[in-house]
TORTIRO-394475 format. One line per 10 residues: number of its first residue (from 1); their letters; for each residue y, z, x of C-alpha. Coordinates in steps of 0.001 Angstrom, whole numbers, plus 500000, padded with zeros to 6 digits. Layout:
NUM	a	Y,Z,X; ...
This chain:
1	msmeilmqyv	093184,575712,099031; 096528,576869,099060; 097711,579559,101549; 098271,581784,098955; 094914,581898,097828; 093469,581679,101856; 095343,584985,102078; 094053,586696,099071; 090513,586193,100040; 091227,587561,103448
11	tyllmaigvl	092878,590790,101926; 089216,591206,100148; 087386,590591,103203; 089303,593300,104931; 089218,595417,102261; 085797,595104,102056; 085066,595852,105334; 087316,598758,105473; 085574,600014,102668; 082059,599245,103973
21	afltsiitqv	083397,600813,107446; 083859,604234,105269; 080513,604342,103467; 078727,603783,106768; 080328,606249,108252; 080144,608943,105508; 076531,607478,105294; 075815,608522,108930; 077367,611920,109319; 075452,612986,106111
31	ikempglkki	071722,611470,107620; 072435,612415,111100; 072183,616310,109551; 068569,615651,108696; 066077,617117,110731; 063841,614182,111600; 067128,612044,112737; 068970,614627,114859; 067210,613131,118208; 068067,609095,117071
41	qtnvvalvva	071348,608284,118350; 074368,607926,116253; 075271,604142,117309; 071802,603091,116380; 071294,605110,112888; 075570,603654,112524; 073845,600099,113117; 070951,600132,110809; 072561,601632,107744; 075512,598703,107822
51	lilcplavvi	072802,596277,107993; 071241,597915,104992; 074578,598201,103017; 075475,595169,103431; 073359,592982,101790; 072919,595647,099105; 076975,595367,098240; 076853,591221,098370; 073776,591727,095999; 075467,593984,093572
61	lciyfsiqis	078795,591837,093815; 076272,588737,092921; 074992,590258,089973; 077914,592057,088850; 079531,588275,088896; 076498,586369,087901; 076494,584313,091042; 073077,582806,092300; 072207,584546,095575; 071669,581744,098332
71	wyyivgtmia	070556,582610,101582; 073406,582129,103851; 075007,584923,101803; 072414,587375,103259; 072345,585473,106675; 076169,586157,106982; 076273,589725,105410; 073610,590401,108473; 076542,589047,110654; 079145,591259,108938
81	afivylvatg	077371,593999,109611; 078133,594091,113412; 081686,594005,112177; 081885,596800,109590; 079381,598653,112555; 081887,598129,115059; 084652,599216,112787; 082778,602725,111678; 081911,603652,114992; 085407,602930,117080
91	gwekvaemwq	083727,599771,118526; 086773,597418,118445; 088221,599825,121635; 084366,598942,123221; 085023,595604,122646; 088822,594746,123729; 087790,596841,127082; 084982,594568,127753; 087339,591439,127126; 089540,593304,129813
101	rtkfnkhk	087585,593614,132211; 085873,589738,132298; 089313,588145,131707; 090025,585557,133907; 093331,587470,136018; 095622,584771,137088; 097063,587241,139690; 094287,586862,141569
């Protein structure tokens, strides 16, 4: 695989994560306004939305491109759903903060 094709796939992946994170945020805000879900934490609702939206997007793409769906596509989307959830909820700052707290400090 050439570097050009690899970069194209990485660009598509980042674009898909951004679109799915945007949709996750929008759907979460709409769902949170429903009377029965106001007591549930927004992070939990966003995670559930991402866990539903990501596999659904992959299934739709596989149907559109006539690709046979394999089990590892669904497993991969479950992992990707956590990345989409982190992007949608601003969790990258939380991950960076945890890394800074646990990182080995050479000055000690």
